[in-house]
C-alpha positions as CSV (number, residue, x, y, z in Angstrom):
1,X,0.1,0.0,0.1
2,X,1.8,2.9,-1.3
3,X,1.3,6.2,1.8
4,X,-0.7,9.4,1.3
5,X,1.1,12.5,-1.0
6,X,1.6,14.2,2.4
7,X,3.7,11.5,4.0
8,X,6.7,12.9,5.6
9,X,6.6,15.7,3.4
10,X,9.5,18.5,3.6
11,X,8.0,21.4,5.9
12,X,6.3,24.3,4.3
13,X,8.3,27.6,3.4
14,X,7.9,30.4,5.7
15,X,7.7,33.1,3.3
16,X,6.1,32.6,-0.2
17,X,7.2,35.1,-3.0
18,X,4.2,36.7,-4.8
19,X,3.5,39.4,-7.4
20,X,2.3,42.9,-6.4
21,X,1.6,44.4,-9.8
22,X,4.2,45.4,-12.3
23,X,6.6,48.1,-12.8
24,X,8.1,49.3,-15.9
25,X,11.8,48.3,-16.3
26,X,13.1,50.8,-19.0
27,X,10.6,49.7,-22.2
28,X,8.9,46.1,-20.7
29,X,6.6,45.4,-18.1
30,X,8.4,43.6,-15.1
31,X,6.3,42.2,-12.1
32,X,6.7,43.4,-8.8
33,X,7.6,40.6,-6.4
34,X,6.9,40.6,-2.6
35,X,7.4,38.1,-0.1
36,X,4.3,36.9,2.1
37,X,4.8,35.2,5.6
38,X,2.9,31.3,5.2
39,X,-0.3,31.8,7.5
40,X,-1.6,28.2,6.8
41,X,-1.5,25.5,9.7
42,X,1.5,23.2,9.0
43,X,0.5,20.3,10.7
44,X,-1.8,17.7,9.1
45,X,-5.7,18.3,9.5
46,X,-6.5,14.6,8.1
47,X,-5.5,13.4,11.2
48,X,-7.5,15.6,13.3
49,X,-10.8,14.9,11.1
50,X,-14.0,14.5,14.0
51,X,-14.8,10.9,12.7
52,X,-11.1,10.0,13.2
53,X,-10.5,8.7,9.6
54,X,-7.0,10.4,9.7
55,X,-6.0,8.5,12.9
56,X,-7.7,5.0,11.5
57,X,-5.9,5.3,7.9
58,X,-3.1,3.0,7.7
59,X,-1.6,5.0,4.6
60,X,-0.4,7.7,7.8
61,X,1.1,5.1,10.0
62,X,4.5,6.9,10.5
63,X,4.2,10.0,9.6
64,X,5.9,12.7,11.3
65,X,3.3,14.8,10.3
66,X,0.3,13.1,12.1
67,X,-1.3,14.6,14.9
68,X,-0.9,12.7,18.4
69,X,-4.1,11.3,19.8
70,X,-4.5,12.5,23.3
71,X,-4.9,9.0,25.9
72,X,-7.6,9.3,28.4
73,X,-6.5,7.8,31.9
């Protein structure tokens, strides 16, 4: 069985380059690039599914991004 595509993926970048309009570079238009902070969550949301599907999925076994289950004593 092959693991999910996100299994042990590299961490997301903390900053994303994005275009913020254009500027004239002599005769041509050139895109103006800015850096925007990455604001999405970096941990696995599939393993936090309220129905528990991500915790039971065998393709998620051993993934470093899988949320830890809370043990009740």
